[in-house]
PDB file of N, CA, C and O in Angstrom:
ATOM      1  N   MET A   1       0.846  -1.169   0.000  1.00  0.00           N
ATOM      2  CA  MET A   1       0.000   0.000   0.000  1.00  0.00           C
ATOM      3  C   MET A   1       0.894   1.234   0.000  1.00  0.00           C
ATOM      4  O   MET A   1       1.903   1.289   0.703  1.00  0.00           O
ATOM      5  N   ALA A   2       0.504   2.220  -0.800  1.00  0.00           N
ATOM      6  CA  ALA A   2       1.242   3.477  -0.855  1.00  0.00           C
ATOM      7  C   ALA A   2       0.260   4.618  -0.640  1.00  0.00           C
ATOM      8  O   ALA A   2      -0.799   4.664  -1.266  1.00  0.00           O
ATOM      9  N   LEU A   3       0.615   5.529   0.240  1.00  0.00           N
ATOM     10  CA  LEU A   3      -0.168   6.737   0.478  1.00  0.00           C
ATOM     11  C   LEU A   3       0.593   7.878  -0.185  1.00  0.00           C
ATOM     12  O   LEU A   3       1.685   8.240   0.252  1.00  0.00           O
ATOM     13  N   MET A   4       0.010   8.445  -1.248  1.00  0.00           N
ATOM     14  CA  MET A   4       0.740   9.392  -2.087  1.00  0.00           C
ATOM     15  C   MET A   4      -0.019  10.697  -2.243  1.00  0.00           C
ATOM     16  O   MET A   4      -1.244  10.735  -2.132  1.00  0.00           O
ATOM     17  N   ASN A   5       0.722  11.764  -2.503  1.00  0.00           N
ATOM     18  CA  ASN A   5       0.107  13.072  -2.744  1.00  0.00           C
ATOM     19  C   ASN A   5       0.168  13.458  -4.218  1.00  0.00           C
ATOM     20  O   ASN A   5      -0.010  14.625  -4.566  1.00  0.00           O
ATOM     21  N   ALA A   6       0.415  12.501  -5.063  1.00  0.00           N
ATOM     22  CA  ALA A   6       0.472  12.726  -6.507  1.00  0.00           C
ATOM     23  C   ALA A   6       0.073  11.429  -7.197  1.00  0.00           C
ATOM     24  O   ALA A   6       0.154  10.350  -6.609  1.00  0.00           O
ATOM     25  N   MET A   7      -0.360  11.544  -8.452  1.00  0.00           N
ATOM     26  CA  MET A   7      -0.734  10.342  -9.202  1.00  0.00           C
ATOM     27  C   MET A   7      -0.299  10.522 -10.644  1.00  0.00           C
ATOM     28  O   MET A   7      -0.980  11.159 -11.447  1.00  0.00           O
ATOM     29  N   ARG A   8       0.852   9.944 -10.951  1.00  0.00           N
ATOM     30  CA  ARG A   8       1.390   9.995 -12.307  1.00  0.00           C
ATOM     31  C   ARG A   8       1.775   8.568 -12.717  1.00  0.00           C
ATOM     32  O   ARG A   8       2.165   7.766 -11.869  1.00  0.00           O
ATOM     33  N   PRO A   9       1.670   8.252 -14.002  1.00  0.00           N
ATOM     34  CA  PRO A   9       1.994   6.892 -14.442  1.00  0.00           C
ATOM     35  C   PRO A   9       3.371   6.405 -13.985  1.00  0.00           C
ATOM     36  O   PRO A   9       3.525   5.236 -13.630  1.00  0.00           O
ATOM     37  N   GLU A  10       4.373   7.291 -13.992  1.00  0.00           N
ATOM     38  CA  GLU A  10       5.713   6.837 -13.584  1.00  0.00           C
ATOM     39  C   GLU A  10       5.761   6.473 -12.100  1.00  0.00           C
ATOM     40  O   GLU A  10       6.497   5.567 -11.711  1.00  0.00           O
ATOM     41  N   LEU A  11       4.988   7.169 -11.275  1.00  0.00           N
ATOM     42  CA  LEU A  11       4.918   6.803  -9.858  1.00  0.00           C
ATOM     43  C   LEU A  11       4.220   5.461  -9.687  1.00  0.00           C
ATOM     44  O   LEU A  11       4.655   4.615  -8.905  1.00  0.00           O
ATOM     45  N   LEU A  12       3.137   5.279 -10.425  1.00  0.00           N
ATOM     46  CA  LEU A  12       2.417   4.004 -10.367  1.00  0.00           C
ATOM     47  C   LEU A  12       3.335   2.848 -10.762  1.00  0.00           C
ATOM     48  O   LEU A  12       3.367   1.818 -10.090  1.00  0.00           O
ATOM     49  N   GLU A  13       4.071   3.021 -11.839  1.00  0.00           N
ATOM     50  CA  GLU A  13       4.981   1.976 -12.305  1.00  0.00           C
ATOM     51  C   GLU A  13       6.056   1.670 -11.276  1.00  0.00           C
ATOM     52  O   GLU A  13       6.334   0.504 -10.997  1.00  0.00           O
ATOM     53  N   ALA A  14       6.662   2.707 -10.707  1.00  0.00           N
ATOM     54  CA  ALA A  14       7.719   2.503  -9.719  1.00  0.00           C
ATOM     55  C   ALA A  14       7.194   1.759  -8.495  1.00  0.00           C
ATOM     56  O   ALA A  14       7.845   0.846  -7.989  1.00  0.00           O
ATOM     57  N   LEU A  15       6.029   2.149  -8.031  1.00  0.00           N
ATOM     58  CA  LEU A  15       5.477   1.507  -6.838  1.00  0.00           C
ATOM     59  C   LEU A  15       5.012   0.089  -7.116  1.00  0.00           C
ATOM     60  O   LEU A  15       5.178  -0.795  -6.276  1.00  0.00           O
ATOM     61  N   ALA A  16       4.434  -0.136  -8.285  1.00  0.00           N
ATOM     62  CA  ALA A  16       4.039  -1.503  -8.643  1.00  0.00           C
ATOM     63  C   ALA A  16       5.277  -2.397  -8.680  1.00  0.00           C
ATOM     64  O   ALA A  16       5.225  -3.558  -8.276  1.00  0.00           O
ATOM     65  N   GLY A  17       6.392  -1.847  -9.166  1.00  0.00           N
ATOM     66  CA  GLY A  17       7.652  -2.591  -9.188  1.00  0.00           C
ATOM     67  C   GLY A  17       8.170  -2.940  -7.803  1.00  0.00           C
ATOM     68  O   GLY A  17       8.937  -3.890  -7.642  1.00  0.00           O
ATOM     69  N   LEU A  18       7.752  -2.177  -6.807  1.00  0.00           N
ATOM     70  CA  LEU A  18       8.140  -2.451  -5.414  1.00  0.00           C
ATOM     71  C   LEU A  18       7.151  -3.381  -4.714  1.00  0.00           C
ATOM     72  O   LEU A  18       7.319  -3.702  -3.537  1.00  0.00           O
ATOM     73  N   GLY A  19       6.121  -3.811  -5.442  1.00  0.00           N
ATOM     74  CA  GLY A  19       5.156  -4.735  -4.860  1.00  0.00           C
ATOM     75  C   GLY A  19       3.902  -4.098  -4.302  1.00  0.00           C
ATOM     76  O   GLY A  19       3.086  -4.776  -3.678  1.00  0.00           O
ATOM     77  N   VAL A  20       3.737  -2.793  -4.519  1.00  0.00           N
ATOM     78  CA  VAL A  20       2.532  -2.104  -4.044  1.00  0.00           C
ATOM     79  C   VAL A  20       1.338  -2.575  -4.865  1.00  0.00           C
ATOM     80  O   VAL A  20       1.426  -2.699  -6.087  1.00  0.00           O
ATOM     81  N   SER A  21       0.216  -2.838  -4.187  1.00  0.00           N
ATOM     82  CA  SER A  21      -0.986  -3.259  -4.913  1.00  0.00           C
ATOM     83  C   SER A  21      -2.155  -2.296  -4.720  1.00  0.00           C
ATOM     84  O   SER A  21      -3.150  -2.379  -5.440  1.00  0.00           O
ATOM     85  N   VAL A  22      -2.045  -1.377  -3.748  1.00  0.00           N
ATOM     86  CA  VAL A  22      -3.098  -0.385  -3.500  1.00  0.00           C
ATOM     87  C   VAL A  22      -2.449   0.994  -3.411  1.00  0.00           C
ATOM     88  O   VAL A  22      -1.475   1.190  -2.684  1.00  0.00           O
ATOM     89  N   TYR A  23      -2.998   1.938  -4.155  1.00  0.00           N
ATOM     90  CA  TYR A  23      -2.475   3.303  -4.243  1.00  0.00           C
ATOM     91  C   TYR A  23      -3.527   4.234  -3.666  1.00  0.00           C
ATOM     92  O   TYR A  23      -4.629   4.330  -4.206  1.00  0.00           O
ATOM     93  N   ILE A  24      -3.205   4.918  -2.578  1.00  0.00           N
ATOM     94  CA  ILE A  24      -4.141   5.833  -1.924  1.00  0.00           C
ATOM     95  C   ILE A  24      -3.685   7.260  -2.201  1.00  0.00           C
ATOM     96  O   ILE A  24      -2.526   7.611  -1.978  1.00  0.00           O
ATOM     97  N   THR A  25      -4.616   8.076  -2.692  1.00  0.00           N
ATOM     98  CA  THR A  25      -4.286   9.446  -3.048  1.00  0.00           C
ATOM     99  C   THR A  25      -5.480  10.355  -2.772  1.00  0.00           C
ATOM    100  O   THR A  25      -6.574   9.871  -2.478  1.00  0.00           O
ATOM    101  N   GLY A  26      -5.283  11.628  -2.863  1.00  0.00           N
ATOM    102  CA  GLY A  26      -6.366  12.576  -2.622  1.00  0.00           C
ATOM    103  C   GLY A  26      -7.270  12.762  -3.820  1.00  0.00           C
ATOM    104  O   GLY A  26      -8.481  12.918  -3.664  1.00  0.00           O
ATOM    105  N   GLN A  27      -6.704  12.747  -5.011  1.00  0.00           N
ATOM    106  CA  GLN A  27      -7.483  13.047  -6.205  1.00  0.00           C
ATOM    107  C   GLN A  27      -7.169  12.056  -7.313  1.00  0.00           C
ATOM    108  O   GLN A  27      -6.005  11.833  -7.646  1.00  0.00           O
ATOM    109  N   MET A  28      -8.199  11.469  -7.876  1.00  0.00           N
ATOM    110  CA  MET A  28      -8.027  10.566  -9.019  1.00  0.00           C
ATOM    111  C   MET A  28      -7.609  11.381 -10.231  1.00  0.00           C
ATOM    112  O   MET A  28      -8.225  12.401 -10.540  1.00  0.00           O
ATOM    113  N   ARG A  29      -6.588  10.947 -10.902  1.00  0.00           N
ATOM    114  CA  ARG A  29      -6.124  11.595 -12.123  1.00  0.00           C
ATOM    115  C   ARG A  29      -6.521  10.711 -13.298  1.00  0.00           C
ATOM    116  O   ARG A  29      -5.943   9.643 -13.500  1.00  0.00           O
ATOM    117  N   PRO A  30      -7.511  11.158 -14.078  1.00  0.00           N
ATOM    118  CA  PRO A  30      -8.006  10.327 -15.179  1.00  0.00           C
ATOM    119  C   PRO A  30      -6.905   9.829 -16.116  1.00  0.00           C
ATOM    120  O   PRO A  30      -6.978   8.709 -16.621  1.00  0.00           O
ATOM    121  N   GLY A  31      -5.896  10.649 -16.345  1.00  0.00           N
ATOM    122  CA  GLY A  31      -4.799  10.243 -17.222  1.00  0.00           C
ATOM    123  C   GLY A  31      -3.966   9.102 -16.661  1.00  0.00           C
ATOM    124  O   GLY A  31      -3.249   8.437 -17.410  1.00  0.00           O
ATOM    125  N   SER A  32      -4.046   8.865 -15.369  1.00  0.00           N
ATOM    126  CA  SER A  32      -3.271   7.798 -14.739  1.00  0.00           C
ATOM    127  C   SER A  32      -4.097   6.545 -14.477  1.00  0.00           C
ATOM    128  O   SER A  32      -3.552   5.494 -14.141  1.00  0.00           O
ATOM    129  N   LEU A  33      -5.392   6.658 -14.629  1.00  0.00           N
ATOM    130  CA  LEU A  33      -6.261   5.519 -14.339  1.00  0.00           C
ATOM    131  C   LEU A  33      -5.964   4.327 -15.244  1.00  0.00           C
ATOM    132  O   LEU A  33      -5.945   3.189 -14.775  1.00  0.00           O
ATOM    133  N   ALA A  34      -5.733   4.572 -16.525  1.00  0.00           N
ATOM    134  CA  ALA A  34      -5.407   3.480 -17.446  1.00  0.00           C
ATOM    135  C   ALA A  34      -4.125   2.768 -17.019  1.00  0.00           C
ATOM    136  O   ALA A  34      -4.049   1.540 -17.068  1.00  0.00           O
ATOM    137  N   ALA A  35      -3.115   3.540 -16.600  1.00  0.00           N
ATOM    138  CA  ALA A  35      -1.858   2.940 -16.146  1.00  0.00           C
ATOM    139  C   ALA A  35      -2.093   2.084 -14.905  1.00  0.00           C
ATOM    140  O   ALA A  35      -1.530   0.996 -14.787  1.00  0.00           O
ATOM    141  N   ALA A  36      -2.924   2.571 -13.977  1.00  0.00           N
ATOM    142  CA  ALA A  36      -3.220   1.802 -12.766  1.00  0.00           C
ATOM    143  C   ALA A  36      -3.892   0.480 -13.132  1.00  0.00           C
ATOM    144  O   ALA A  36      -3.555  -0.568 -12.583  1.00  0.00           O
ATOM    145  N   ARG A  37      -4.827   0.536 -14.047  1.00  0.00           N
ATOM    146  CA  ARG A  37      -5.513  -0.697 -14.484  1.00  0.00           C
ATOM    147  C   ARG A  37      -4.538  -1.665 -15.132  1.00  0.00           C
ATOM    148  O   ARG A  37      -4.554  -2.859 -14.831  1.00  0.00           O
ATOM    149  N   GLU A  38      -3.694  -1.161 -16.017  1.00  0.00           N
ATOM    150  CA  GLU A  38      -2.713  -2.018 -16.691  1.00  0.00           C
ATOM    151  C   GLU A  38      -1.776  -2.689 -15.700  1.00  0.00           C
ATOM    152  O   GLU A  38      -1.371  -3.834 -15.899  1.00  0.00           O
ATOM    153  N   LEU A  39      -1.430  -1.974 -14.626  1.00  0.00           N
ATOM    154  CA  LEU A  39      -0.514  -2.501 -13.619  1.00  0.00           C
ATOM    155  C   LEU A  39      -1.222  -3.357 -12.575  1.00  0.00           C
ATOM    156  O   LEU A  39      -0.573  -3.979 -11.734  1.00  0.00           O
ATOM    157  N   GLY A  40      -2.549  -3.388 -12.629  1.00  0.00           N
ATOM    158  CA  GLY A  40      -3.305  -4.168 -11.655  1.00  0.00           C
ATOM    159  C   GLY A  40      -3.357  -3.529 -10.280  1.00  0.00           C
ATOM    160  O   GLY A  40      -3.551  -4.219  -9.279  1.00  0.00           O
ATOM    161  N   LEU A  41      -3.184  -2.204 -10.223  1.00  0.00           N
ATOM    162  CA  LEU A  41      -3.211  -1.495  -8.950  1.00  0.00           C
ATOM    163  C   LEU A  41      -4.635  -1.101  -8.583  1.00  0.00           C
ATOM    164  O   LEU A  41      -5.391  -0.622  -9.428  1.00  0.00           O
ATOM    165  N   GLY A  42      -4.994  -1.304  -7.325  1.00  0.00           N
ATOM    166  CA  GLY A  42      -6.226  -0.744  -6.814  1.00  0.00           C
ATOM    167  C   GLY A  42      -5.963   0.705  -6.440  1.00  0.00           C
ATOM    168  O   GLY A  42      -4.894   1.025  -5.920  1.00  0.00           O
ATOM    169  N   VAL A  43      -6.918   1.580  -6.695  1.00  0.00           N
ATOM    170  CA  VAL A  43      -6.752   3.002  -6.398  1.00  0.00           C
ATOM    171  C   VAL A  43      -7.876   3.456  -5.481  1.00  0.00           C
ATOM    172  O   VAL A  43      -9.049   3.189  -5.742  1.00  0.00           O
ATOM    173  N   VAL A  44      -7.508   4.144  -4.403  1.00  0.00           N
ATOM    174  CA  VAL A  44      -8.463   4.757  -3.489  1.00  0.00           C
ATOM    175  C   VAL A  44      -8.211   6.256  -3.532  1.00  0.00           C
ATOM    176  O   VAL A  44      -7.131   6.719  -3.163  1.00  0.00           O
ATOM    177  N   ALA A  45      -9.212   7.021  -3.986  1.00  0.00           N
ATOM    178  CA  ALA A  45      -9.102   8.477  -4.038  1.00  0.00           C
ATOM    179  C   ALA A  45      -9.980   9.048  -2.927  1.00  0.00           C
ATOM    180  O   ALA A  45     -11.207   8.986  -3.004  1.00  0.00           O
ATOM    181  N   LEU A  46      -9.354   9.597  -1.910  1.00  0.00           N
ATOM    182  CA  LEU A  46     -10.061  10.065  -0.723  1.00  0.00           C
ATOM    183  C   LEU A  46     -10.757  11.403  -0.906  1.00  0.00           C
ATOM    184  O   LEU A  46     -11.709  11.707  -0.187  1.00  0.00           O
ATOM    185  N   GLY A  47     -10.305  12.191  -1.838  1.00  0.00           N
ATOM    186  CA  GLY A  47     -10.814  13.548  -1.982  1.00  0.00           C
ATOM    187  C   GLY A  47      -9.920  14.495  -1.202  1.00  0.00           C
ATOM    188  O   GLY A  47      -9.670  14.276  -0.016  1.00  0.00           O
ATOM    189  N   HIS A  48      -9.442  15.532  -1.845  1.00  0.00           N
ATOM    190  CA  HIS A  48      -8.478  16.430  -1.195  1.00  0.00           C
ATOM    191  C   HIS A  48      -9.035  17.096   0.058  1.00  0.00           C
ATOM    192  O   HIS A  48      -8.416  17.032   1.120  1.00  0.00           O
ATOM    193  N   ARG A  49     -10.158  17.712  -0.053  1.00  0.00           N
ATOM    194  CA  ARG A  49     -10.687  18.455   1.098  1.00  0.00           C
ATOM    195  C   ARG A  49     -10.913  17.544   2.292  1.00  0.00           C
ATOM    196  O   ARG A  49     -10.505  17.864   3.409  1.00  0.00           O
ATOM    197  N   ARG A  50     -11.553  16.426   2.064  1.00  0.00           N
ATOM    198  CA  ARG A  50     -11.842  15.491   3.157  1.00  0.00           C
ATOM    199  C   ARG A  50     -10.561  15.005   3.833  1.00  0.00           C
ATOM    200  O   ARG A  50     -10.461  15.010   5.060  1.00  0.00           O
ATOM    201  N   SER A  51      -9.580  14.584   3.029  1.00  0.00           N
ATOM    202  CA  SER A  51      -8.356  14.052   3.619  1.00  0.00           C
ATOM    203  C   SER A  51      -7.513  15.146   4.260  1.00  0.00           C
ATOM    204  O   SER A  51      -6.860  14.907   5.276  1.00  0.00           O
ATOM    205  N   GLU A  52      -7.518  16.344   3.679  1.00  0.00           N
ATOM    206  CA  GLU A  52      -6.748  17.437   4.277  1.00  0.00           C
ATOM    207  C   GLU A  52      -7.344  17.865   5.611  1.00  0.00           C
ATOM    208  O   GLU A  52      -6.608  18.097   6.570  1.00  0.00           O
ATOM    209  N   LEU A  53      -8.674  17.974   5.685  1.00  0.00           N
ATOM    210  CA  LEU A  53      -9.304  18.344   6.961  1.00  0.00           C
ATOM    211  C   LEU A  53      -9.059  17.279   8.013  1.00  0.00           C
ATOM    212  O   LEU A  53      -8.790  17.602   9.170  1.00  0.00           O
ATOM    213  N   TRP A  54      -9.149  16.013   7.628  1.00  0.00           N
ATOM    214  CA  TRP A  54      -8.873  14.937   8.589  1.00  0.00           C
ATOM    215  C   TRP A  54      -7.446  15.068   9.115  1.00  0.00           C
ATOM    216  O   TRP A  54      -7.213  14.988  10.321  1.00  0.00           O
ATOM    217  N   GLY A  55      -6.492  15.271   8.204  1.00  0.00           N
ATOM    218  CA  GLY A  55      -5.096  15.379   8.613  1.00  0.00           C
ATOM    219  C   GLY A  55      -4.849  16.575   9.521  1.00  0.00           C
ATOM    220  O   GLY A  55      -4.096  16.477  10.490  1.00  0.00           O
ATOM    221  N   LEU A  56      -5.483  17.707   9.210  1.00  0.00           N
ATOM    222  CA  LEU A  56      -5.321  18.890  10.061  1.00  0.00           C
ATOM    223  C   LEU A  56      -5.937  18.662  11.444  1.00  0.00           C
ATOM    224  O   LEU A  56      -5.358  19.065  12.453  1.00  0.00           O
ATOM    225  N   ARG A  57      -7.098  18.023  11.493  1.00  0.00           N
ATOM    226  CA  ARG A  57      -7.715  17.739  12.804  1.00  0.00           C
ATOM    227  C   ARG A  57      -6.848  16.792  13.621  1.00  0.00           C
ATOM    228  O   ARG A  57      -6.697  16.964  14.830  1.00  0.00           O
ATOM    229  N   GLN A  58      -6.281  15.796  12.960  1.00  0.00           N
ATOM    230  CA  GLN A  58      -5.403  14.856  13.664  1.00  0.00           C
ATOM    231  C   GLN A  58      -4.156  15.561  14.181  1.00  0.00           C
ATOM    232  O   GLN A  58      -3.742  15.330  15.318  1.00  0.00           O
ATOM    233  N   LEU A  59      -3.559  16.408  13.369  1.00  0.00           N
ATOM    234  CA  LEU A  59      -2.387  17.171  13.799  1.00  0.00           C
ATOM    235  C   LEU A  59      -2.735  18.054  14.992  1.00  0.00           C
ATOM    236  O   LEU A  59      -1.957  18.143  15.943  1.00  0.00           O
ATOM    237  N   ALA A  60      -3.892  18.708  14.953  1.00  0.00           N
ATOM    238  CA  ALA A  60      -4.315  19.553  16.076  1.00  0.00           C
ATOM    239  C   ALA A  60      -4.455  18.722  17.349  1.00  0.00           C
ATOM    240  O   ALA A  60      -4.038  19.164  18.420  1.00  0.00           O
ATOM    241  N   ARG A  61      -5.036  17.523  17.248  1.00  0.00           N
ATOM    242  CA  ARG A  61      -5.165  16.648  18.429  1.00  0.00           C
ATOM    243  C   ARG A  61      -3.806  16.280  18.996  1.00  0.00           C
ATOM    244  O   ARG A  61      -3.596  16.323  20.208  1.00  0.00           O
ATOM    245  N   GLU A  62      -2.894  15.922  18.119  1.00  0.00           N
ATOM    246  CA  GLU A  62      -1.560  15.524  18.587  1.00  0.00           C
ATOM    247  C   GLU A  62      -0.809  16.695  19.202  1.00  0.00           C
ATOM    248  O   GLU A  62      -0.107  16.522  20.198  1.00  0.00           O
ATOM    249  N   LEU A  63      -0.947  17.888  18.623  1.00  0.00           N
ATOM    250  CA  LEU A  63      -0.303  19.068  19.204  1.00  0.00           C
ATOM    251  C   LEU A  63      -0.895  19.399  20.571  1.00  0.00           C
ATOM    252  O   LEU A  63      -0.165  19.740  21.502  1.00  0.00           O
ATOM    253  N   ARG A  64      -2.221  19.299  20.688  1.00  0.00           N
ATOM    254  CA  ARG A  64      -2.855  19.555  21.992  1.00  0.00           C
ATOM    255  C   ARG A  64      -2.390  18.553  23.039  1.00  0.00           C
ATOM    256  O   ARG A  64      -2.169  18.916  24.195  1.00  0.00           O
ATOM    257  N   ASP A  65      -2.240  17.287  22.636  1.00  0.00           N
ATOM    258  CA  ASP A  65      -1.752  16.262  23.573  1.00  0.00           C
ATOM    259  C   ASP A  65      -0.324  16.557  24.016  1.00  0.00           C
ATOM    260  O   ASP A  65       0.011  16.407  25.191  1.00  0.00           O
ATOM    261  N   ALA A  66       0.513  16.976  23.074  1.00  0.00           N
ATOM    262  CA  ALA A  66       1.918  17.237  23.388  1.00  0.00           C
ATOM    263  C   ALA A  66       2.112  18.555  24.131  1.00  0.00           C
ATOM    264  O   ALA A  66       3.020  18.682  24.953  1.00  0.00           O
ATOM    265  N   PHE A  67       1.255  19.537  23.839  1.00  0.00           N
ATOM    266  CA  PHE A  67       1.374  20.873  24.429  1.00  0.00           C
ATOM    267  C   PHE A  67       0.003  21.314  24.932  1.00  0.00           C
ATOM    268  O   PHE A  67      -0.706  22.036  24.231  1.00  0.00           O
ATOM    269  N   PRO A  68      -0.379  20.889  26.135  1.00  0.00           N
ATOM    270  CA  PRO A  68      -1.733  21.139  26.642  1.00  0.00           C
ATOM    271  C   PRO A  68      -2.157  22.610  26.662  1.00  0.00           C
ATOM    272  O   PRO A  68      -3.353  22.890  26.583  1.00  0.00           O
ATOM    273  N   ASP A  69      -1.236  23.544  26.763  1.00  0.00           N
ATOM    274  CA  ASP A  69      -1.598  24.960  26.800  1.00  0.00           C
ATOM    275  C   ASP A  69      -1.743  25.579  25.408  1.00  0.00           C
ATOM    276  O   ASP A  69      -2.103  26.750  25.285  1.00  0.00           O
ATOM    277  N   LEU A  70      -1.469  24.807  24.374  1.00  0.00           N
ATOM    278  CA  LEU A  70      -1.529  25.297  23.009  1.00  0.00           C
ATOM    279  C   LEU A  70      -2.972  25.343  22.527  1.00  0.00           C
ATOM    280  O   LEU A  70      -3.732  24.396  22.726  1.00  0.00           O
ATOM    281  N   SER A  71      -3.341  26.439  21.898  1.00  0.00           N
ATOM    282  CA  SER A  71      -4.673  26.577  21.309  1.00  0.00           C
ATOM    283  C   SER A  71      -4.560  26.290  19.809  1.00  0.00           C
ATOM    284  O   SER A  71      -3.794  26.947  19.104  1.00  0.00           O
ATOM    285  N   CYS A  72      -5.316  25.317  19.330  1.00  0.00           N
ATOM    286  CA  CYS A  72      -5.295  24.961  17.893  1.00  0.00           C
ATOM    287  C   CYS A  72      -6.696  25.112  17.332  1.00  0.00           C
ATOM    288  O   CYS A  72      -7.667  24.645  17.927  1.00  0.00           O
ATOM    289  N   THR A  73      -6.796  25.762  16.189  1.00  0.00           N
ATOM    290  CA  THR A  73      -8.082  25.910  15.505  1.00  0.00           C
ATOM    291  C   THR A  73      -7.896  25.441  14.066  1.00  0.00           C
ATOM    292  O   THR A  73      -6.958  25.855  13.385  1.00  0.00           O
ATOM    293  N   VAL A  74      -8.789  24.582  13.616  1.00  0.00           N
ATOM    294  CA  VAL A  74      -8.779  24.142  12.235  1.00  0.00           C
ATOM    295  C   VAL A  74      -9.870  24.913  11.516  1.00  0.00           C
ATOM    296  O   VAL A  74     -11.054  24.706  11.783  1.00  0.00           O
ATOM    297  N   TYR A  75      -9.495  25.787  10.621  1.00  0.00           N
ATOM    298  CA  TYR A  75     -10.465  26.588   9.874  1.00  0.00           C
ATOM    299  C   TYR A  75     -10.988  25.785   8.692  1.00  0.00           C
ATOM    300  O   TYR A  75     -10.285  24.940   8.139  1.00  0.00           O
ATOM    301  N   GLY A  76     -12.223  26.060   8.318  1.00  0.00           N
ATOM    302  CA  GLY A  76     -12.794  25.371   7.174  1.00  0.00           C
ATOM    303  C   GLY A  76     -13.561  24.125   7.550  1.00  0.00           C
ATOM    304  O   GLY A  76     -13.955  23.359   6.670  1.00  0.00           O
ATOM    305  N   GLU A  77     -13.783  23.900   8.834  1.00  0.00           N
ATOM    306  CA  GLU A  77     -14.537  22.721   9.252  1.00  0.00           C
ATOM    307  C   GLU A  77     -15.977  22.855   8.782  1.00  0.00           C
ATOM    308  O   GLU A  77     -16.527  23.955   8.732  1.00  0.00           O
ATOM    309  N   ALA A  78     -16.572  21.737   8.444  1.00  0.00           N
ATOM    310  CA  ALA A  78     -17.956  21.744   7.955  1.00  0.00           C
ATOM    311  C   ALA A  78     -18.938  21.930   9.082  1.00  0.00           C
ATOM    312  O   ALA A  78     -20.146  21.960   8.849  1.00  0.00           O
TER     313      ALA A  78
END
């Protein structure tokens, strides 16, 4: 499994060569979908906004745990 912030055919090929079978990314790139199919890779596209907000909320939780007096606000929450 690879968690990536880009989706290009050359990345898909390199990771498939390393034995990766599932490619997780924020945004599906139609131009790379054919390459993923040819390589037999499963692709999970989480959606940029959803995955970015999740990551920011998680970072805020970890910062609050490490620094209890720190105030963290994640803007753009739904």
